[in-house]
N, C-alpha and C positions, 0 to 999 in steps of 0.2 A: 072015414076020419083021417085027417092028415097028421102025420107024426112030426113033421118039420114044417111049420107054417112059414118061416122065413125062406126056407128052401123052395117051397111052393110059390111064394111071392116072386122070388128071383127067376124061377123057371117060367112063370107066366109072362114076365117082362121079356125074357130071352126068346120065348116062342113067338110073342107078338112082333118083336123086332125082325126075326127071321121071316115071318109072314108079311112084313111091311105094313102092319096094322097101324092106324093113327091113334086109336084109343084102346086101352086094355082095362078091364074091370077085375078087381081083386077083392076078396072078402076082407073086411077091415079088422084091425086090432090096433091098440095104442102103439105098439112097437113098429108095426108096418106104417102107421101114419107118420111117425118120427123119421123113419128111413126115407119115406117119400119126400118129406120136407127137406132133408139133407140133399137128396138127389136134385130137387128143384133149385135150392140155393146154389148148388155147384154147377148148374147149367146142363145137367144130363137129361132132364125131361123138360118139356115145353110148359106144361101146366098140370094141375091136379085138382080134384074136387072130392070132398068127403060127403057121401050121401048116407045119412043116418035114418032113412025112412024105414028100413027093415029092422029086425031084432039085432042082427050082427052089424049091419051097415056094409057099404061098398066104397072102395077107393077107385075113382076113375082117373086114370093117368093118360095124359096126352103125350105121346112119345115125340122126341125131337129128331128131325132129319135135316141133312144139309139141303139147301134149296136146289142146287143144280145136279149134284152127284147122287142124291137120295141116300147117302150114307147115314147111318144112325150115329147119334152123339155117343151112345154107349157101344163100345167095341166088345167088351167082355164083362160079364158079371160072374164072380167066383165066390161060392160059399166057403167060408173058412171054418168057423166054429159050428160043429154039427151036434145034434143031440147025443150022439154016441161018444163024441170026443170034443169037449169044449177047449177052446184056445184062449187063454188069458195072457195078457202081457203087462209088464210093469211100465211105468212112465218113461224109463230110460231105454226100453227095448221096443218102442213103438215101430211098426213096420213102415217102410217107404215103398210105395207101389210105383213101379216103372221109374224109379229114381225121382219121385216127386210129381210125375205127370198124371198119375192116377190118384185115387183116394182109397183109404181103408175106412170103413164105417165101423165105429166102436160103440158098444153100450157101456157107459161109465157110470160112476156114482153121481155125476153131474148131468146125466142125460145122454142121449144118442148124439154123437158128433163124429167129425172126421179125425184122421190121425194128426193133421196139422193143428186143429183146435185143441186136441188133447195134449199135444206137445207144448203149446203155449200155456195151457192151464196146469201142466205137469201132473196129469192123471193117467192112470192105466185102466184097463178093463177088458171086456170080452170082444175079440175081433169078429164081427159078424160077417163081413164080406169085403171083397176088393172090387172096385169099379174103375174101368178105364176104357 
């Protein structure tokens, strides 16, 4: 049993990038699906597919690499809010990742979104991870 499913999700992506895999399969949950959608919208992954044929379901993520240098679009994934220590921020204290070059993924009352979207909607929430 995994005690931190979001940490496991990020670690699977991190490991797949280090091994230069094209596709990674991750057990699905609604929160993981929303994080995957945000990563796709912001251009960090090439594509994704939700396979609900099993009881739990699987998320298949096609990772994005540069065509010539084979560098991954994701340089680093960092888990911020952990089960043992949750990190919540107010709307006026939203983090800026790499001075705006990266994104922070937040779970807010209006859904899962980036720090920039939360800033425009003026909502705070739990900081799940940093991506750059």
